MILO-941817 format. One record per atom (N, C-alpha, C): y negated, x negated, z; residue in one letter. Coordinates in pm, whole numbers, plus 50000, padded with zeros to 5 digits. Example, Ala and Ser with C-alpha at 12.3 -4.5 7.8 and 13.67 -1.06 7.14 Angstrom:
north	east	up	resn
50569	48681	50780	A $
50450	48770	50780	A $
50330	48680	50780	A $
50225	48715	50708	S $
50106	48633	50714	S $
49997	48710	50787	S $
END
This chain:
north	east	up	resn
37393	59478	66516	M $
37310	59598	66514	M $
37173	59565	66456	M $
37131	59640	66357	T $
37002	59619	66292	T $
36889	59675	66377	T $
36787	59593	66399	Q $
36673	59636	66480	Q $
36561	59685	66389	Q $
36492	59789	66432	S $
36379	59840	66355	S $
36264	59740	66358	S $
36203	59720	66243	L $
36088	59630	66234	L $
35957	59704	66252	L $
35964	59838	66265	L $
35843	59916	66288	L $
35795	59896	66431	L $
35665	59890	66448	E $
35610	59870	66581	E $
35619	59999	66662	E $
35651	59985	66789	T $
35654	60100	66879	T $
35510	60138	66915	T $
35496	60252	66978	E $
35363	60297	67020	E $
35300	60197	67116	E $
35381	60143	67207	D $
35329	60044	67302	D $
35284	59917	67229	D $
35358	59876	67128	E $
35322	59756	67054	E $
35195	59776	66972	E $
35177	59893	66916	V $
35054	59924	66844	V $
34935	59918	66939	V $
34952	59974	67058	M $
34844	59971	67157	M $
34814	59828	67199	M $
34919	59746	67217	L $
34899	59606	67256	L $
34822	59533	67147	L $
34859	59553	67020	R $
34791	59485	66911	R $
34644	59527	66903	R $
34619	59656	66915	D $
34481	59704	66908	D $
34396	59648	67021	D $
34454	59644	67141	A $
34382	59591	67256	A $
34354	59442	67239	A $
34455	59369	67191	A $
34440	59225	67172	A $
34335	59196	67065	A $
34340	59271	66956	R $
34245	59248	66847	R $
34101	59274	66892	R $
34081	59381	66965	G $
33947	59412	67013	G $
33897	59309	67111	G $
33983	59268	67204	F $
33943	59169	67304	F $
33908	59035	67238	F $
33996	58986	67150	L $
33975	58855	67090	L $
33855	58853	66996	L $
33828	58963	66929	A $
33712	58969	66841	A $
33583	58945	66918	A $
33579	58992	67042	D $
33460	58974	67125	D $
33463	58843	67204	D $
33580	58812	67262	A $
33589	58699	67355	A $
33616	58566	67287	A $
33679	58568	67169	S $
33715	58442	67105	S $
33712	58451	66953	S $
33594	58479	66894	P $
33584	58475	66748	P $
33598	58332	66699	P $
33607	58314	66570	V $
33625	58179	66515	V $
33511	58087	66558	V $
33395	58143	66577	S $
33281	58061	66621	S $
33306	57996	66756	S $
33395	58055	66838	A $
33426	57997	66968	A $
33501	57865	66952	A $
33586	57855	66848	L $
33655	57729	66823	L $
33556	57620	66789	L $
33457	57656	66707	R $
33353	57559	66673	R $
33276	57516	66799	R $
33247	57612	66887	A $
33175	57581	67010	A $
33258	57491	67101	A $
33389	57518	67110	N $
33476	57433	67192	N $
33477	57291	67138	N $
33490	57278	67007	R $
33492	57145	66946	R $
33362	57070	66973	R $
33251	57138	66952	D $
33121	57072	66971	D $
33097	57035	67116	D $
33160	57112	67209	A $
33145	57082	67351	A $
33247	56980	67400	A $
33339	56939	67312	G $
33439	56840	67349	G $
33548	56893	67439	G $
33577	57023	67431	R $
33683	57080	67514	R $
33789	57144	67425	R $
33913	57140	67474	A $
34025	57191	67395	A $
34026	57343	67390	A $
33992	57404	67500	H $
33984	57550	67506	H $
33891	57590	67619	H $
33855	57716	67622	D $
33764	57767	67724	D $
33846	57818	67842	D $
33837	57756	67960	P $
33913	57802	68076	P $
33886	57948	68112	P $
33765	57994	68085	A $
33730	58133	68116	A $
33814	58229	68032	A $
33842	58192	67907	L $
33926	58277	67821	L $
34067	58285	67876	L $
34120	58172	67923	W $
34255	58170	67982	W $
34261	58259	68105	W $
34156	58257	68185	T $
34150	58342	68305	T $
34153	58489	68266	T $
34078	58524	68162	E $
34078	58664	68116	E $
34213	58704	68060	E $
34280	58613	67990	M $
34414	58642	67940	M $
34510	58670	68055	M $
34497	58592	68161	A $
34582	58613	68278	A $
34555	58748	68342	A $
34429	58786	68350	Q $
34393	58915	68408	Q $
34447	59031	68326	Q $
34463	59010	68196	M $
34516	59114	68109	M $
34669	59115	68105	M $
34732	59019	68174	G $
34877	59014	68181	G $
34943	58935	68070	G $
34864	58869	67984	W $
34922	58797	67871	W $
34999	58674	67916	W $
34953	58607	68021	T $
35021	58487	68066	T $
35159	58519	68123	T $
35181	58643	68160	G $
35311	58684	68213	G $
35392	58765	68116	G $
35361	58753	67986	V $
35428	58837	67885	V $
35579	58816	67885	V $
35626	58695	67919	L $
35769	58666	67921	L $
35821	58634	68061	L $
35737	58657	68161	V $
35777	58633	68300	V $
35839	58760	68358	V $
35956	58751	68423	P $
36020	58871	68480	P $
35928	58943	68579	P $
35949	59071	68591	E $
35865	59151	68679	E $
35880	59108	68825	E $
36001	59065	68864	D $
36019	59025	69004	D $
35950	58893	69037	D $
35896	58825	68934	A $
35817	58704	68955	A $
35669	58731	68928	A $
35634	58858	68918	G $
35494	58895	68900	G $
35450	58906	68757	G $
35545	58901	68662	G $
35508	58907	68521	G $
35515	59046	68462	G $
35476	59057	68337	A $
35479	59186	68266	A $
35612	59205	68193	A $
35679	59094	68160	D $
35811	59095	68095	D $
35811	59189	67974	D $
35715	59171	67884	M $
35703	59259	67768	M $
35795	59218	67653	M $
35845	59095	67656	G $
35940	59053	67554	G $
35879	58967	67445	G $
35969	58912	67362	H $
35928	58817	67258	H $
35851	58883	67145	H $
35886	59007	67114	R $
35809	59075	67008	R $
35665	59093	67051	R $
35644	59127	67178	A $
35508	59141	67230	A $
35436	59007	67228	A $
35507	58900	67267	A $
35447	58767	67265	A $
35406	58731	67123	A $
35488	58769	67025	G $
35455	58742	66886	G $
35331	58817	66840	G $
35317	58940	66885	I $
35199	59019	66849	I $
35073	58952	66904	I $
35079	58908	67030	L $
34964	58840	67088	L $
34933	58710	67013	L $
35037	58633	66981	A $
35016	58508	66909	A $
34959	58533	66770	A $
35004	58638	66706	E $
34955	58672	66573	E $
34806	58706	66576	E $
34766	58783	66676	E $
34624	58818	66688	E $
34540	58696	66723	E $
34594	58605	66803	M $
34523	58481	66832	M $
34506	58399	66705	M $
34609	58398	66620	G $
34601	58325	66494	G $
34493	58377	66402	G $
34470	58506	66405	Q $
34368	58566	66316	Q $
34230	58511	66342	Q $
34202	58475	66469	V $
34068	58426	66503	V $
34070	58281	66552	V $
34187	58216	66537	L $
34204	58076	66579	L $
34173	58055	66727	L $
34212	58152	66810	A $
34187	58142	66954	A $
34268	58026	67012	A $
34201	57935	67081	A $
34266	57819	67140	A $
34293	57844	67288	A $
34418	57820	67329	S $
34457	57837	67469	S $
34594	57774	67490	S $
34639	57760	67615	P $
34774	57706	67641	P $
34883	57813	67630	P $
34856	57921	67559	F $
34948	58035	67556	F $
35088	57996	67509	F $
35099	57926	67396	L $
35231	57892	67343	L $
35306	57797	67436	L $
35239	57693	67482	S $
35305	57594	67567	S $
35346	57651	67702	S $
35262	57737	67757	T $
35283	57784	67894	T $
35351	57921	67901	T $
35284	58021	67845	A $
35332	58159	67860	A $
35455	58187	67776	A $
35479	58105	67673	V $
35594	58128	67585	V $
35704	58025	67612	V $
35676	57898	67585	I $
35781	57796	67595	I $
35825	57774	67740	I $
35730	57738	67827	A $
35766	57709	67965	A $
35826	57831	68035	A $
35766	57948	68014	A $
35818	58069	68079	A $
35960	58100	68033	A $
35989	58079	67905	S $
36123	58107	67853	S $
36226	58010	67909	S $
36185	57885	67930	V $
36276	57787	67991	V $
36300	57819	68138	V $
36193	57845	68211	L $
36203	57860	68356	L $
36268	57991	68398	L $
36260	58095	68316	R $
36318	58223	68356	R $
36471	58216	68363	R $
36530	58115	68300	D $
36675	58096	68307	D $
36715	57991	68408	D $
36618	57942	68486	A $
36645	57832	68579	A $
36684	57880	68718	A $
36694	58011	68739	G $
36737	58063	68869	G $
36624	58078	68968	G $
36658	58114	69093	P $
36558	58143	69196	P $
36462	58029	69224	P $
36506	57906	69203	R $
36422	57791	69234	R $
36296	57788	69147	R $
36298	57858	69033	A $
36184	57856	68942	A $
36089	57973	68964	A $
36119	58057	69061	T $
36037	58177	69082	T $
35890	58142	69109	T $
35869	58042	69192	G $
35732	58002	69224	G $
35656	57955	69101	G $
35723	57879	69016	A $
35658	57831	68894	A $
35626	57946	68800	A $
35717	58042	68789	L $
35693	58158	68704	L $
35578	58243	68757	L $
35570	58256	68888	Q $
35459	58331	68947	Q $
35325	58263	68915	Q $
35325	58129	68921	A $
35202	58055	68891	A $
35163	58070	68744	A $
35261	58077	68655	I $
35232	58100	68514	I $
35174	58240	68495	I $
35236	58338	68557	A $
35193	58478	68539	A $
35050	58499	68586	A $
35008	58428	68690	T $
34872	58445	68742	T $
34770	58357	68670	T $
34819	58270	68579	G $
34730	58180	68508	G $
34695	58055	68584	G $
34758	58034	68702	Q $
34726	57917	68782	Q $
34794	57790	68731	Q $
34908	57804	68666	A $
34982	57689	68617	A $
34977	57684	68465	A $
34957	57565	68412	T $
34967	57544	68267	T $
35066	57431	68243	T $
35139	57442	68134	Y $
35245	57347	68101	Y $
35223	57286	67963	Y $
35280	57167	67945	A $
35292	57105	67813	A $
35437	57064	67795	A $
35482	57065	67671	L $
35619	57024	67640	L $
35616	56886	67575	L $
35669	56786	67648	A $
35676	56649	67597	A $
35813	56629	67533	A $
35814	56633	67400	L $
35941	56636	67328	L $
35948	56529	67219	L $
35864	56537	67119	D $
35874	56447	67004	D $
35830	56305	67038	D $
35900	56210	66975	E $
35866	56069	66995	E $
35831	56000	66864	E $
35852	56069	66754	G $
35820	56016	66622	G $
35735	56114	66546	G $
35719	56093	66414	P $
35632	56180	66335	P $
35691	56317	66305	P $
35822	56336	66329	K $
35887	56463	66298	K $
35959	56519	66420	K $
35982	56651	66416	F $
36052	56722	66521	F $
36199	56678	66521	F $
36242	56610	66628	A $
36379	56560	66636	A $
36418	56541	66783	A $
36445	56650	66854	P $
36477	56639	66998	P $
36593	56546	67027	P $
36697	56548	66943	A $
36814	56465	66968	A $
36783	56316	66959	A $
36672	56281	66893	A $
36634	56141	66879	A $
36565	56086	67003	A $
36554	56166	67108	T $
36486	56124	67231	T $
36540	55991	67281	T $
36448	55898	67305	A $
36484	55766	67357	A $
36425	55741	67495	A $
36325	55822	67535	L $
36264	55806	67667	L $
36374	55811	67773	L $
36382	55708	67855	R $
36494	55695	67949	R $
36458	55748	68087	R $
36557	55807	68151	A $
36547	55845	68292	A $
36655	55768	68365	A $
36618	55653	68420	E $
36714	55565	68487	E $
36731	55609	68632	E $
36856	55624	68672	R $
36884	55665	68810	R $
36858	55549	68906	R $
36786	55579	69015	Q $
36763	55485	69123	Q $
36788	55556	69255	Q $
36908	55539	69308	G $
36946	55612	69429	G $
36955	55761	69400	G $
36877	55838	69475	N $
36873	55983	69454	N $
36762	56026	69360	N $
36694	55929	69302	A $
36580	55960	69216	A $
36603	55906	69075	A $
36506	55931	68987	F $
36507	55879	68851	F $
36373	55814	68822	F $
36374	55718	68730	R $
36251	55657	68682	R $
36241	55679	68532	R $
36135	55749	68492	L $
36118	55783	68351	L $
36028	55681	68283	L $
36078	55626	68172	S $
36001	55526	68098	S $
36016	55550	67949	S $
35903	55551	67880	G $
35904	55574	67736	G $
35777	55646	67693	G $
35774	55691	67569	T $
35654	55752	67512	T $
35687	55881	67438	T $
35602	55980	67456	K $
35608	56104	67379	K $
35483	56106	67290	K $
35506	56129	67160	A $
35402	56099	67062	A $
35302	56211	67036	A $
35344	56335	67043	F $
35256	56444	67000	F $
35281	56563	67093	F $
35201	56572	67199	V $
35224	56671	67305	V $
35109	56771	67305	V $
35137	56893	67261	A $
35035	56998	67261	A $
34996	57032	67404	A $
34866	57045	67430	D $
34810	57072	67563	D $
34839	56959	67660	D $
34861	56840	67607	G $
34904	56728	67689	G $
34801	56671	67782	G $
34670	56685	67752	T $
34569	56627	67840	T $
34521	56724	67947	T $
34539	56854	67925	T $
34486	56953	68019	T $
34591	57022	68105	T $
34717	57018	68064	A $
34821	57088	68140	A $
34839	57029	68278	A $
34870	57115	68373	G $
34895	57069	68510	G $
35036	57020	68532	G $
35130	57066	68448	R $
35268	57024	68460	R $
35325	56991	68322	R $
35427	56906	68322	I $
35488	56861	68197	I $
35638	56889	68201	I $
35687	56956	68099	L $
35831	56964	68076	L $
35866	56847	67984	L $
35946	56753	68031	V $
35975	56635	67953	V $
36126	56622	67934	V $
36166	56600	67810	L $
36305	56578	67776	L $
36332	56429	67778	L $
36426	56388	67862	A $
36454	56246	67880	A $
36604	56220	67864	A $
36636	56096	67830	R $
36776	56059	67810	R $
36832	56001	67939	R $
36936	56066	67990	T $
37003	56019	68111	T $
37138	55955	68079	T $
37184	55969	67956	S $
37305	55902	67911	S $
37309	55906	67759	S $
37401	55831	67700	G $
37414	55832	67555	G $
37304	55753	67486	G $
37297	55768	67355	A $
37202	55693	67274	A $
37118	55788	67191	A $
36998	55743	67147	P $
36914	55828	67062	P $
36991	55879	66941	P $
36975	56009	66914	G $
37049	56074	66808	G $
37163	56159	66860	G $
37202	56136	66985	D $
37310	56212	67047	D $
37249	56334	67118	D $
37284	56457	67080	P $
37226	56574	67146	P $
37273	56591	67290	P $
37382	56526	67326	A $
37426	56526	67466	A $
37356	56412	67539	A $
37360	56419	67672	G $
37300	56313	67751	G $
37151	56326	67771	G $
37096	56444	67741	L $
36953	56471	67761	L $
36933	56560	67882	L $
36827	56535	67956	T $
36797	56613	68076	T $
36651	56655	68073	T $
36626	56779	68113	L $
36489	56833	68113	L $
36431	56826	68253	L $
36314	56764	68266	F $
36245	56749	68394	F $
36115	56829	68393	F $
36079	56882	68507	D $
35952	56953	68528	D $
35872	56873	68629	D $
35769	56801	68582	I $
35696	56712	68672	I $
35547	56742	68673	I $
35482	56702	68782	D $
35337	56714	68795	D $
35271	56618	68696	D $
35174	56666	68624	A $
35108	56584	68522	A $
35028	56469	68581	A $
34999	56474	68711	N $
34922	56367	68775	N $
35010	56268	68848	N $
35138	56270	68823	R $
35230	56180	68891	R $
35203	56035	68851	R $
35218	55945	68946	A $
35191	55803	68924	A $
35278	55749	68811	A $
35215	55669	68726	G $
35287	55607	68615	G $
35278	55682	68485	G $
35216	55800	68485	L $
35202	55879	68363	L $
35060	55863	68309	L $
35050	55810	68188	D $
34921	55789	68123	D $
34909	55888	68008	D $
34805	55970	68013	R $
34784	56072	67909	R $
34668	56028	67820	R $
34698	56003	67695	Q $
34600	55953	67599	Q $
34568	56062	67498	Q $
34444	56108	67499	A $
34403	56216	67409	A $
34409	56171	67264	A $
34456	56261	67178	L $
34461	56236	67034	L $
34355	56320	66965	L $
34293	56264	66864	S $
34195	56337	66785	S $
34269	56398	66666	S $
34287	56530	66668	T $
34361	56597	66562	T $
34268	56688	66483	T $
34308	56718	66360	I $
34219	56790	66270	I $
34192	56934	66313	I $
34280	56990	66399	D $
34261	57130	66437	D $
34177	57148	66562	D $
34122	57038	66615	S $
34031	57043	66732	S $
34098	57103	66854	S $
34229	57082	66867	R $
34303	57131	66984	R $
34339	57015	67074	R $
34401	57048	67187	D $
34443	56948	67284	D $
34581	56894	67247	D $
34585	56767	67204	H $
34711	56698	67180	H $
34700	56559	67242	H $
34813	56509	67289	A $
34809	56382	67361	A $
34933	56298	67335	A $
34917	56171	67353	R $
35029	56076	67358	R $
35053	56046	67505	R $
35174	56068	67551	L $
35206	56047	67692	L $
35293	55922	67707	L $
35249	55832	67794	V $
35322	55709	67821	V $
35375	55715	67964	V $
35507	55711	67976	F $
35574	55714	68107	F $
35614	55571	68143	F $
35561	55525	68255	D $
35591	55389	68301	D $
35651	55395	68441	D $
35781	55417	68445	G $
35850	55426	68573	G $
35810	55548	68655	G $
35782	55659	68590	V $
35742	55782	68660	V $
35860	55833	68741	V $
35838	55857	68868	E $
35947	55899	68957	E $
35972	56048	68946	E $
36100	56084	68941	A $
36143	56223	68942	A $
36267	56234	69030	A $
36285	56348	69089	T $
36400	56369	69176	T $
36492	56475	69115	T $
36605	56497	69181	G $
36697	56601	69136	G $
36633	56738	69138	G $
36537	56758	69228	D $
36468	56888	69235	D $
36380	56913	69113	D $
36346	56807	69040	D $
36262	56822	68921	D $
36343	56857	68796	D $
36475	56852	68807	I $
36560	56881	68691	I $
36570	57032	68670	I $
36548	57073	68546	I $
36565	57214	68508	I $
36699	57224	68434	I $
36786	57310	68483	G $
36918	57322	68423	G $
37011	57216	68475	G $
37101	57168	68389	D $
37204	57073	68430	D $
37174	56933	68379	D $
37214	56834	68457	L $
37203	56695	68417	L $
37282	56673	68287	L $
37224	56601	68194	D $
37286	56566	68065	D $
37304	56685	67971	D $
37251	56801	68008	N $
37262	56919	67921	N $
37126	56983	67900	N $
37024	56900	67894	G $
36888	56951	67885	G $
36855	57019	67754	G $
36924	56979	67647	F $
36894	57041	67518	F $
36931	57189	67521	F $
37042	57222	67585	A $
37081	57363	67598	A $
36982	57438	67685	A $
36933	57371	67790	T $
36833	57433	67878	T $
36704	57460	67803	T $
36667	57369	67715	L $
36541	57379	67642	L $
36547	57478	67527	L $
36666	57503	67473	R $
36678	57583	67350	R $
36607	57718	67356	R $
36621	57799	67463	P $
36550	57928	67465	P $
36398	57911	67454	P $
36345	57808	67518	G $
36202	57784	67509	G $
36160	57739	67370	G $
36241	57655	67308	L $
36211	57609	67173	L $
36209	57725	67075	L $
36313	57809	67081	Q $
36320	57921	66987	Q $
36206	58020	67012	Q $
36174	58043	67138	A $
36061	58132	67168	A $
35931	58074	67115	A $
35912	57943	67134	G $
35792	57878	67085	G $
35782	57877	66934	G $
35895	57852	66868	Q $
35895	57852	66721	Q $
35862	57990	66666	Q $
35918	58094	66727	A $
35891	58231	66681	A $
35744	58267	66704	A $
35690	58232	66820	A $
35551	58265	66848	A $
35455	58183	66763	A $
35489	58057	66738	L $
35405	57975	66651	L $
35407	58030	66508	L $
35524	58076	66464	A $
35533	58140	66333	A $
35444	58263	66327	A $
35442	58339	66436	A $
35356	58457	66441	A $
35209	58416	66435	A $
35173	58309	66507	E $
35034	58263	66501	E $
34996	58223	66358	E $
35086	58151	66291	L $
35057	58108	66154	L $
35044	58227	66059	L $
35123	58331	66083	T $
35111	58451	65999	T $
34980	58523	66026	T $
34939	58527	66152	G $
34808	58582	66184	G $
34697	58499	66121	G $
34714	58367	66124	L $
34617	58277	66060	L $
34607	58308	65910	L $
34722	58327	65846	A $
34722	58359	65703	A $
34647	58488	65676	A $
34671	58588	65761	A $
34602	58717	65744	A $
34452	58702	65767	A $
34415	58621	65868	G $
34274	58599	65895	G $
34205	58527	65780	G $
34270	58425	65725	A $
34213	58352	65612	A $
34201	58443	65489	A $
34303	58529	65469	A $
34300	58621	65355	A $
34186	58721	65369	A $
34163	58770	65490	A $
34056	58867	65513	A $
33919	58805	65485	A $
33900	58682	65530	I $
33773	58614	65503	I $
33755	58593	65353	I $
33862	58556	65285	T $
33855	58531	65142	T $
33824	58659	65065	T $
33888	58769	65103	L $
33861	58896	65036	L $
33714	58936	65053	L $
33664	58913	65174	G $
33523	58943	65197	G $
33432	58859	65108	G $
33470	58733	65090	Y $
33391	58644	65005	Y $
33398	58689	64859	Y $
33517	58731	64816	L $
33533	58778	64677	L $
33446	58901	64649	L $
33425	58981	64752	K $
33345	59102	64734	K $
33195	59074	64736	K $
33158	58961	64797	D $
33015	58929	64810	D $
32964	58829	64707	D $
33045	58731	64673	R $
33000	58622	64584	R $
32985	58673	64441	R $
32873	58642	64381	R $
32846	58691	64246	R $
32834	58573	64148	R $
32895	58592	64032	Q $
32879	58499	63920	Q $
32873	58581	63791	Q $
32791	58538	63699	F $
32777	58610	63571	F $
32740	58757	63594	F $
32656	58780	63696	D $
32604	58914	63726	D $
32712	59012	63773	D $
32819	58961	63830	R $
32923	59049	63884	R $
32993	58977	63999	R $
33051	59055	64089	T $
33123	58995	64201	T $
33249	58927	64147	T $
33283	58812	64204	I $
33399	58739	64153	I $
33529	58813	64182	I $
33526	58906	64278	G $
33644	58986	64306	G $
33679	59082	64195	G $
33590	59099	64100	S $
33618	59188	63987	S $
33697	59116	63878	S $
33713	58983	63891	F $
33789	58908	63791	F $
33938	58931	63814	F $
34007	58972	63709	Q $
34146	59012	63724	Q $
34236	58896	63772	Q $
34209	58775	63728	A $
34291	58661	63768	A $
34287	58642	63920	A $
34168	58658	63980	L $
34157	58645	64125	L $
34220	58763	64196	L $
34213	58879	64136	Q $
34279	58996	64194	Q $
34430	58976	64202	Q $
34487	58920	64096	H $
34632	58894	64095	H $
34671	58796	64205	H $
34592	58692	64221	R $
34621	58592	64325	R $
34608	58653	64464	R $
34508	58737	64484	A $
34491	58802	64614	A $
34606	58897	64643	A $
34652	58969	64541	A $
34763	59061	64560	A $
34892	58987	64593	A $
34913	58874	64527	H $
35032	58792	64556	H $
35028	58743	64700	H $
34913	58696	64745	L $
34900	58648	64882	L $
34928	58761	64981	L $
34873	58879	64955	W $
34897	58993	65045	W $
35046	59022	65054	W $
35116	59017	64943	S $
35259	59046	64942	S $
35336	58943	65024	S $
35300	58817	65009	E $
35368	58712	65085	E $
35345	58728	65235	E $
35224	58764	65274	I $
35195	58785	65416	I $
35277	58900	65472	I $
35288	59008	65395	E $
35365	59124	65442	E $
35513	59091	65460	E $
35571	59018	65366	V $
35712	58980	65378	V $
35732	58888	65498	V $
35642	58792	65515	T $
35653	58701	65629	T $
35636	58775	65760	T $
35546	58872	65765	A $
35528	58951	65888	A $
35657	59023	65927	A $
35736	59065	65828	S $
35864	59128	65857	S $
35961	59028	65918	S $
35960	58904	65867	A $
36045	58799	65924	A $
36005	58767	66067	A $
35875	58770	66094	I $
35825	58746	66229	I $
35872	58857	66324	I $
35858	58981	66281	A $
35901	59094	66363	A $
36051	59087	66390	A $
36127	59049	66288	N $
36272	59040	66306	N $
36309	58932	66407	N $
36243	58817	66400	A $
36272	58710	66495	A $
36246	58755	66638	A $
36135	58825	66659	G $
36105	58876	66793	G $
36208	58976	66842	G $
36251	59064	66753	R $
36350	59165	66790	R $
36484	59099	66827	R $
36527	59001	66747	V $
36654	58934	66774	V $
36647	58858	66906	V $
36536	58790	66931	L $
36520	58718	67058	L $
36526	58815	67176	L $
36474	58934	67158	D $
36474	59032	67267	D $
36611	59094	67291	D $
36687	59117	67184	H $
36810	59195	67196	H $
36938	59112	67190	H $
36942	59011	67104	T $
37062	58927	67092	T $
37019	58780	67080	T $
36964	58722	67187	P $
36907	58587	67179	P $
37006	58480	67136	P $
37134	58500	67164	A $
37233	58400	67124	A $
37244	58388	66972	A $
37200	58491	66901	D $
37208	58492	66754	D $
37074	58466	66688	D $
36977	58414	66763	A $
36839	58409	66714	A $
36808	58289	66626	A $
36893	58187	66624	G $
36860	58063	66555	G $
36819	58081	66410	G $
36898	58155	66334	L $
36869	58174	66192	L $
36741	58253	66172	L $
36724	58362	66248	A $
36605	58446	66234	A $
36478	58368	66268	A $
36485	58284	66371	V $
36368	58206	66412	V $
36334	58101	66307	V $
36434	58031	66255	S $
36408	57929	66153	S $
36353	57992	66025	S $
36406	58108	65988	L $
36353	58178	65871	L $
36206	58214	65892	L $
36173	58263	66011	A $
36035	58301	66041	A $
35942	58180	66036	A $
35984	58069	66096	K $
35898	57950	66099	K $
35882	57890	65959	K $
35990	57885	65882	A $
35982	57829	65748	A $
35890	57913	65659	A $
35907	58045	65662	R $
35824	58132	65581	R $
35678	58127	65627	R $
35657	58127	65757	A $
35521	58127	65810	A $
35446	58002	65768	A $
35514	57886	65770	A $
35449	57762	65731	A $
35407	57766	65584	A $
35495	57817	65499	Q $
35464	57825	65356	Q $
35357	57929	65326	Q $
35363	58042	65397	T $
35264	58147	65373	T $
35125	58104	65419	T $
35119	58037	65535	A $
34990	57987	65583	A $
34934	57883	65486	A $
35021	57799	65434	K $
34977	57698	65337	K $
34920	57765	65212	K $
34989	57868	65164	L $
34940	57941	65047	L $
34806	58007	65076	L $
34795	58070	65194	A $
34673	58142	65229	A $
34552	58051	65234	A $
34567	57936	65299	V $
34451	57848	65312	V $
34421	57776	65181	V $
34525	57748	65102	S $
34501	57685	64971	S $
34424	57779	64880	S $
34467	57903	64875	E $
34397	58002	64794	E $
34255	58025	64846	E $
34242	58028	64978	A $
34110	58050	65037	A $
34012	57941	64998	A $
34057	57815	65009	V $
33968	57704	64976	V $
33933	57705	64828	V $
34031	57733	64743	Q $
34004	57735	64599	Q $
33908	57848	64562	Q $
33929	57965	64621	M $
33843	58079	64585	M $
33703	58066	64644	M $
33692	57994	64754	H $
33559	57970	64809	H $
33484	57862	64733	H $
33559	57775	64665	G $
33494	57665	64597	G $
33461	57552	64694	G $
33363	57472	64661	G $
33330	57354	64740	G $
33298	57382	64885	G $
33237	57497	64913	I $
33197	57527	65050	I $
33319	57541	65142	I $
33435	57573	65081	G $
33556	57589	65161	G $
33606	57459	65220	G $
33561	57346	65169	M $
33604	57215	65219	M $
33511	57159	65325	M $
33407	57231	65359	T $
33308	57177	65452	T $
33307	57256	65583	T $
33245	57196	65684	D $
33229	57265	65813	D $
33125	57375	65806	D $
33058	57388	65692	A $
32957	57493	65679	A $
33019	57631	65678	A $
33150	57638	65649	H $
33219	57767	65643	H $
33342	57763	65733	H $
33371	57874	65799	D $
33482	57878	65894	D $
33619	57860	65830	D $
33631	57883	65701	I $
33762	57881	65639	I $
33830	57745	65651	I $
33749	57639	65661	G $
33806	57506	65677	G $
33886	57490	65804	G $
33845	57560	65910	F $
33918	57553	66036	F $
34058	57614	66022	F $
34071	57716	65940	F $
34202	57777	65917	F $
34294	57678	65846	F $
34240	57607	65750	M $
34320	57508	65676	M $
34373	57400	65770	M $
34288	57354	65862	K $
34327	57245	65951	K $
34432	57290	66053	K $
34415	57408	66108	R $
34513	57458	66204	R $
34647	57487	66135	R $
34643	57537	66012	A $
34766	57563	65938	A $
34845	57435	65918	A $
34777	57326	65893	R $
34846	57198	65871	R $
34916	57151	65998	R $
34850	57160	66111	V $
34911	57117	66238	V $
35024	57212	66278	V $
35000	57341	66267	G $
35101	57439	66304	G $
35227	57430	66221	G $
35213	57391	66095	A $
35330	57376	66008	A $
35421	57264	66055	A $
35365	57162	66116	E $
35444	57046	66160	E $
35505	57066	66299	E $
35430	57129	66389	W $
35474	57140	66529	W $
35603	57223	66539	W $
35697	57176	66620	L $
35824	57244	66647	L $
35911	57261	66522	L $
35894	57171	66427	G $
35978	57172	66308	G $
35903	57220	66187	G $
35899	57137	66082	D $
35828	57175	65959	D $
35919	57258	65868	D $
35868	57289	65750	Y $
35945	57371	65657	Y $
36080	57307	65624	Y $
36080	57176	65600	G $
36204	57109	65566	G $
36309	57119	65674	G $
36266	57103	65800	H $
36360	57112	65911	H $
36424	57250	65917	H $
36343	57353	65913	H $
36396	57488	65928	H $
36470	57535	65803	H $
36429	57487	65685	A $
36505	57517	65564	A $
36645	57457	65572	A $
36656	57337	65630	A $
36787	57274	65647	A $
36874	57353	65744	A $
36814	57407	65850	V $
36888	57491	65944	V $
36944	57614	65873	V $
36860	57677	65791	I $
36901	57797	65718	I $
37013	57762	65620	I $
36997	57651	65548	A $
37099	57611	65451	A $
37232	57584	65519	A $
37228	57516	65634	A $
37352	57488	65706	A $
37419	57616	65754	A $
37337	57711	65800	A $
37392	57839	65846	A $
37456	57919	65733	A $
37407	57895	65610	R $
37458	57965	65492	R $
37572	57889	65425	R $
37609	57776	65485	G $
37722	57701	65432	G $
37691	57603	65322	G $
37564	57567	65306	F $
37527	57469	65203	F $
37522	57329	65259	F $
END
């Protein structure tokens, strides 16, 4: 069944409310302020998001959430991307909530804590430079009724500030085998866990996590033993779709700043926006953003209505979003000239976030390969 890509009245209202709130509460200048203050995000902003119901966007109503769906989560992520708003939204309200909502009654308390903004999560997944969950080597060795987790996770978004960690560990098999993986939900302050902050170009919270015999019990397992990849899949797809939406919002935000610059900057006694060559490039960028926005809307609709069929739609959205964001920031920097490469202008922050977002949860190559395989190539 084909889903309409047109926004409903409720979705239009959500977008308008989000855009107005973020313009006041988290303009691009707030990212600069967070960076200069040495903090990953402003806790006060997260509290306000919780009060507005955003942290419960994917939490069921019986757990205190708004349960607005993946399309709504994408709209919020897209608006955050426009102003580079930094928060644990993707890791917590999208990925963790999507994983935990399928974990049964035992996860109700965790979902309630997410919905109220009291709990924040990080996803400890990658161990190398690329997205490869099946390559997980971090071991969870059984000791009696417990497990001991040992190994390293290399690039964990929100890894230094999150209160809880979803960690994918190997309980059987060898690295490269998608079976034999188990998903654990552990307290981030548990003994044996060392969180090492990483300095990344997008001024966000990323960490290297070292597990040295971290204890976990059967109660910490989400889903089934040795079947953690299946348990994690809904959260991964939700996160990929929302990250794609953020990147598309980022592209739109960068394009808007660039258009404003084209209208103001003068050379040869005329605005540079009057040059036909730049007009053609701006029109091409606008077209690419519009097409990608349709892919984003489709991914959200499929996740909401037929989640079992969402893999292709999500990979298409993430692949297109990565390329469109890359185009947007490349054009922005070129049209701004030298100032676009410096901290003197906000456009540089868009370029840096686009680079990190393109890699997280699978880069263009990864998702293009998924699409090719689905098409029989």
